[in-house]
C-alpha positions in Angstrom: 0.0 0.0 0.0 1.4 3.3 -1.0 1.7 6.4 1.2 -1.1 8.2 -0.6 -3.7 5.5 -0.2 -2.8 5.1 3.5 -3.1 8.8 4.1 -6.4 8.9 2.3 -7.7 6.4 4.9 -6.2 8.1 7.9 -6.7 11.8 7.3 -9.5 13.6 9.1 -9.0 17.1 7.6 -9.5 17.2 3.8 -7.5 20.4 3.5 -4.4 19.1 5.4 -1.0 19.8 3.9 2.1 18.3 5.4 5.7 19.2 4.9 7.8 16.2 5.8 11.6 16.4 6.1 13.4 13.1 5.5 16.9 13.0 7.0 19.5 10.6 8.1 23.1 9.6 7.4 24.1 8.5 3.9 23.2 4.9 3.1 20.5 4.8 5.8 17.8 4.0 3.2 16.1 7.4 2.9 15.5 7.4 -0.8 14.5 3.8 -0.8 12.0 4.5 1.9 10.7 7.5 -0.1 10.2 5.4 -3.2 8.4 2.7 -1.2 6.1 5.4 0.2 5.4 6.6 -3.3 4.8 3.1 -4.6 7.8 3.5 -7.0 10.3 1.0 -8.3 13.3 0.5 -5.9 15.5 -1.6 -8.1 17.8 1.3 -9.2 18.6 3.7 -6.3 21.7 5.9 -6.3 23.1 8.0 -3.5 21.2 11.4 -3.2 23.7 14.2 -4.1 21.3 17.0 -3.2 17.7 16.3 -2.6 14.6 14.6 -3.9 11.1 16.0 -3.5 7.8 14.1 -3.9 4.6 16.1 -3.9 1.3 14.3 -4.1 -2.1 16.1 -4.4 -5.4 14.3 -4.2 -8.8 15.5 -3.1 -7.6 18.6 -1.3 -4.7 16.8 0.4 -1.1 17.8 -0.3 1.9 15.9 0.9 5.4 17.3 0.4 8.3 15.0 1.2 11.8 16.4 1.1 14.5 13.8 1.0 17.9 15.5 1.7 21.2 13.7 1.1 23.1 12.5 4.2 26.7 12.7 3.1 28.9 14.6 5.6 29.5 17.5 3.2 25.8 17.9 2.6 24.6 17.9 6.2 25.5 21.6 6.9 22.8 22.4 4.3 20.0 20.5 6.1 19.2 23.7 8.0 18.0 25.3 4.7 15.1 23.0 4.7 13.8 23.3 8.3 11.3 26.1 7.8 7.7 25.0 8.1 8.4 21.4 8.7 5.4 19.5 10.1 7.2 16.2 10.8 10.8 15.0 10.7 11.4 11.5 9.6 14.9 10.4 10.6 16.2 7.2 9.1 18.8 5.0 10.7 20.6 2.0 9.3 20.0 -0.4 12.2 22.7 -2.7 11.0 25.5 -0.1 10.9 26.5 -0.1 14.6 29.8 1.7 13.8 27.8 4.8 12.9 25.3 4.9 15.8 27.3 7.5 17.7 27.5 9.7 14.5 23.8 9.4 13.8 23.0 10.1 17.4 25.1 13.3 17.3 23.3 14.5 14.1 19.8 13.8 15.6 20.8 15.7 18.8 21.8 18.7 16.7 18.4 18.5 14.9 16.6 18.5 18.3 18.5 21.7 19.2 17.4 23.5 16.1 15.0 26.4 16.8 13.1 26.0 13.5 12.4 22.3 14.4 11.3 23.0 18.0 8.3 20.8 18.9 8.3 19.1 15.5 7.3 15.4 15.9 10.0 12.9 15.0 9.5 9.5 13.5 12.8 7.5 13.6 12.6 4.7 11.1 15.0 2.0 12.4 15.6 0.7 8.9 17.2 -2.5 7.6 15.5 -4.7 10.2 15.6 -7.5 7.6 19.4 -7.8 8.2 20.5 -10.3 10.9 22.8 -7.9 12.7 20.2 -5.1 13.0 19.8 -3.5 16.4 16.4 -3.7 18.1 14.3 -0.5 18.3 14.7 -0.4 22.1 18.5 -0.4 21.8 18.3 2.4 19.2 15.9 4.5 21.4 18.3 4.0 24.4 21.4 4.8 22.3 19.8 8.0 21.0 18.7 8.9 24.5 15.2 9.5 23.2 13.6 8.7 26.6 14.9 12.1 27.7 13.1 14.0 24.9 10.1 15.9 26.4 9.5 18.8 24.0 8.0 16.8 21.1 6.3 13.5 20.2 8.7 10.8 18.9 8.5 7.2 17.8 11.0 4.6 16.9 9.6 2.4 14.2 11.5 -0.8 13.2 11.2 -1.2 9.4 12.7 -2.5 6.2 12.4 -0.2 3.2 13.2 -3.2 1.0 10.4 -5.4 2.3 8.0 -2.6 3.4 7.6 -4.2 6.8 6.9 -1.6 9.5 6.5 1.3 7.1 2.7 1.4 7.3 2.8 1.5 11.1 5.3 4.4 11.1 3.1 6.4 8.6 0.0 5.8 10.8 1.9 7.2 13.8 3.1 10.2 11.8 -0.4 11.1 10.5 -1.8 10.8 14.1 1.0 13.0 15.5 0.4 15.6 12.8 -3.3 15.6 13.3 -2.8 16.2 17.1 -0.3 19.0 16.3 -2.6 20.8 13.9 
């Protein structure tokens, strides 16, 4: 089920417009996740060198998803996309334990950004289909999310390749946005 059809089911406000910022380190699976959400082919994905935007409009509903590259040299430019963000989706490669500290530092910096104050955060713990993937609870503890009190947050285990867990994350996201609006 694509993102648009799921949102049609879940939305309660026909004029709702969401601006979603999709961030995470390079190779976390952001673009794959975006293509899965848009029901697009994922067989040929290349690293995002700048950004991808998907806008969908249907029956008065507009969804804007901004997928920004996660390479170290691109991350300083993330701040250019913070304005008017309704929800932050942060994607983590659950199997890349060597980069947990780095991804945690980036997420902490995002929490400190004034333009993202109070913005709900959905952390997709991606690549759960791999045997060495960390459990969602380990990720939540490692990112110190239990101390976050100024916004709604959720860690959702998923696999962008299989689609497992994606629907549940989107359901949480739409509920969090409806509460905020």
